[in-house]
N, C-alpha and C positions, 0 to 999 in steps of 0.2 A: 504494500500500500504506500503511495507517495505521502510523505509527511513534511509539511513546511515547518521551519524552525524560526521562531520569533526571538530576536535579541533586543534587549533594552540597553540603551546607552544613557548613563547618568553622569553628571560631573563627578570627578574623582574627589576623594576626601583627603588626600595628601597632596603635597606640592610635587611629588615625584610621578604621580599618575594623573594625567589630565582628565581621562575618562574611565569610567567603570562599566564593564560589559557583563551582562547576565542573560542566560537563556530563560525566558519567562513563560513561553507557551509553545505548543505544537499545533499545527493545523492539519488534521487528517484529510486526505484527498486533495491537497492544495496543488495548484498548477506550478510550473517552473517559475522561479524568481531568483534574481541576483541582487540582493541588498536593496529591495524596493522599500521605500519609506512608507510605513503604515500610519503612524500617528506622531504628532509633535505637540508637546505641552511645555512651553518655556524651553529649558535646556534639556529636557528628557525627550528622547526620540526612540521609537520602536521601529525595527526593520524586519521585513521578511527576508532573512539572510540567504536561505537556500531551501530547496525541496529535495529531500533524500528518501530513498526507499526504505521502508521498515519491513524487514524480512523475518518471518517466523520459521523456525526449523523444528522438526519432530524430535530431534535429539536434545533440544533445549527446554522441553516442556517442564522439567523439574524447576528450572530457574524461573520460568514464567509463573508457575504456581507460587513460588516463594515471593515474587514481586507483587502478584495480585493479592497475596495474603497480608500485605502491609496495610497500615492504617489508611494511607493515601497511596494507591497504586500509581507508579511513575514510569516514565520512559527516560532514557538517558541520552543526552546529546554529547557527542564526542567531537571536540574541535581542536585544531592545532594552531597555536599562535604564529603569526607571520611577523618576523622581526622587522622593526622599523615602520610597519604600517600603522596609520592612525585612523583613517576613515573606514577601512575594512580589515580589522586586525586579526581575523580568524579565517582559517580554511575549514569548512564544515566537512567532517569525515563520515560520521555515522549517526544513526538514530537506532537505538536498540531497546527492547523491552526486557532484556535479560540483565538482572543485577550482577550476575557472575561475569558476564562479558564486560560490563562497565567497570567492575573491579579490576579486571586484567588491564584495562587501559589506564586506570588510576595508578597501578603499580609501576608503569613505565616512566611517569613524571614528565613525559614529553607532550602529552595532550591534556587538555582541560576537559573535565567531564562534569556536565551540569545535569542535575536531577529536576525533571519537570513533571508536574502532575498530569496524568492521562485524562483527556476528555472522556466523557461517558461513552460516546460512540466507539472510540478506540479501545476502551476497556472491555466493552461488550464483544468486539471483534477478537481480541486476544483471548477472552474467556471461552468463546466458541471454539477457537483453535485448540485450546487446552482440553476442553471437554471431548473434542473429536479425537485427539491424538495421544493424550497423556495416559500412561499405564504405570501404576504404582509398582515399584520393585519390592518384592518380599524380602525382608531382612532374614538372612540365614546366619545363625550364630556358629562360629567356627568351633569345632570340638578340639579339645586339647589332646596331645599325644598321650599314650599310656605310660610314658616315662614318669617316674616319681621325682618330684622336685623338692620334697621336704627333707631329703637326706643331705648330709654334709658332703662337700665336694672333695674328691680325691685329686691329687696332682702335686705340682711343685709347691714346696713349703708345708706339706701336710705331714705331721709327725708320724702318721701311720705308715707312710711309705718309707721303707728302710733303704737309704742309699747314701753313700759317702760323698757323692758329687752334687749334693743339693746346694747350689750357690745362693739360693734365696733364703736359706735357713739362718736364723740368728745364731751367734756364737754359743749362747747357752744351750740351744737345741743341739748343736754339734757336740758339745761336751757330754750331754746326756747320752748321745748315741755311742760315744766311744767307751763309756763305762759299761 
């Protein structure tokens, strides 16, 4: 599904950052746009920055279930900062409904990941996909081996093992063996 990304530009709060940018909304089914101005109120401006495809995959349904179970279901917008750009400071990379995929992008520290609340129509679309393709995996507890683990360990440094070449034994232990 094509999803438009809305970015809001507000004046920066420090002298080092002239503008502050934040993804504030997504527009399901939006047409193509390249930084089209949507609204201006004083110094605050909202842009339809880009339209990206939101793809859902059957192997990711566990992540979608996790995301839909949140208090506010969200999609994640992944952007890459463009060095030196002021009017269009981000390259839009991805829109995803998977919190696990968004976390992977957060780990790289090269991209900016913004969390945006899902509109009701988009949430219903993702829920329909999950209901159609999600299958719960049955938890199977691993059985332990039959080996006993409560016995003391034999080996290097164990006084029950009689050997004169035990380099790990303390001097008092060696004296006891010689007697």
